[in-house]
N, C-alpha and C positions, 0 to 999 in steps of 0.2 A: 555453472552456468548463473549468471544473476541476470537479470533479465528487468529493466525499469518504463512502467509505461506511465507516461505524466497524460495531462486535460485539464481541461478545464471542469467547470459543474456542470452537468449533462451532455458531457460531449464525447462519451462512450468507452472511454477507458477503460472500465470494469466491462465490458460486455468482448474486449478487445484481448484483456487478458485472460477472459475464462479460454476466447477460444485461443491463445496460446496453447492455456494449459491443456487442451484437447488435444490440439495437434503434438503432443508430446507425447502423446501416446503412454505415457508412463500413471501410474496411480495418484490420484491426487490429494494433498489436504488443504484447504479454506480457511487460511486463519484469519480471520473479521475483527479488526480492531472496535469498531462503533457499540455502544450503548443504545439501547431503548430506554430512551431518557424519559418521549413523550410521543404520542400517539402519532406525531406523523416520522419522527426517526423507525419508531416499530413497524410502521407501514413499509418506508425504505430496503430494512432488510429481509420484508417476508418479502418485496418482490425481488429481491437478488438472494433470496432463499429459494423460490419457484424456479429464477434459471437453473441453479447450480445441477448436473446428473444428480442420479440419486447414491451413487456410488463411492462421490467425492465425499471424505470426512470432513467434518466443520469442526474446529476448536474458535475459542472464542476465548480472546486475550487482548482486554485492554490496555493493557500499560508494560508486562513485561514481555516485548517481543521478540528479544534477543534470545529468552531463557527457553521460549517457546519456536522459536525456528531453528535451535541449536538441539531439541530434544525431539522433535520433526524432519526433518530435513533426512533424506537419504540418496545411495546413488541410485537407486534406481526409484525415485520419487519426484514429483512436481509438488513444491508447496505455493501457494498464490496467496501472498498478502494485502486486502483488501483493508486498511487503507495505512498509508504515512502519513496520512492528511487529519486523521480521527487519530491515531494514536501519539499525533504530535500535540491535537489538545486535549488529549486524557496527563499528557505528561505533564504538558505546562498547566493545566487546571490543577493536577495533582502533586504538584514542585516535588515531580522525578527526574529532574534533568539528567540524571547520571545515565537514564535508561536511554538515550539519546549515545551519550559516546559507548556502552557494550553495545547495542546495536550495529554502531558504526565497526565497533572491530568483531563482529562475530561474521557480518553479512561475505568479506571475503573470503571467507573459509570453509564456507557451508558447502555440502556434496549435493549433487543432485539437481534441479531444475528449481530455479528460485524467481519467482516472476512478482515485483511489487508494486502497487497500482500510488500514487501519490498524483493531491491536484496541483497542477501550475498556477500556483492566487496571484502572483507578480504584474499582472497584466493590466488590472484594475487600478482604479484611483487609490491613490496614498491615505486607509483608514484617517478614520479621526481621532482615535480614541488610542490610548498606548498601548494598553495589552492586543488590540488588531493590529498593529504598526507590529509590536514586539512578533505577533505568529506571523504575519508576513513575513517579514526579517528570517525567525527560524524558518520556516521554510523551503524558504528561499534556498537556505544554505543546508536544511537537508537534502534538497530535492540533488542540490550539485554535487555535495560528498558523493549520493548515491552513486551518483549519472557516471562521476572516480572511477569506481570502482566497477563498477557496471558491466560486464560483454556490449550487452544493447540493448541503446534509449530507442523510447517509442514516442513519438507526442502524438496523440488524439485529437482533432480537431473536425464538429461535425458529424464523428463516426469512421473518420477519414484516416488511417496512421501516415506518419511521415516517420521512418527512419531516422533519427539523429545520429546513430553508433551504433 
């Protein structure tokens, strides 16, 4: 089953996705797409690490997400991806746009329970620069495409989940 968890920054979407992974009662692999490029990001990553149970295995994969999911997904396993937003940033800044197509190609056929976290970025003002506008457009398109193939989609706002699909 593919499950998409959407929300704004600091909405509680990651905590909700982690709860869904725990409730699956399956062994969990946490696929982290963020990179600690500065002290503030290192602190965010550490906060997420401290929240995870000790028996969850972590795979750090900022760019080749389809490859990591293909390798890690299994019938009796839950794979939690946090998050598509950082993955997309890595892809756009790294000039690896083909990774988006690879991801969308493998997602529907993955075994087990896959929980994917992503930011809903389209509710703010139109960004002032071309790269930020492109990112917002691409993020919206990626979220829509994943939502189309997901069996379950949940929007988290102010820590409250709203089931969309």
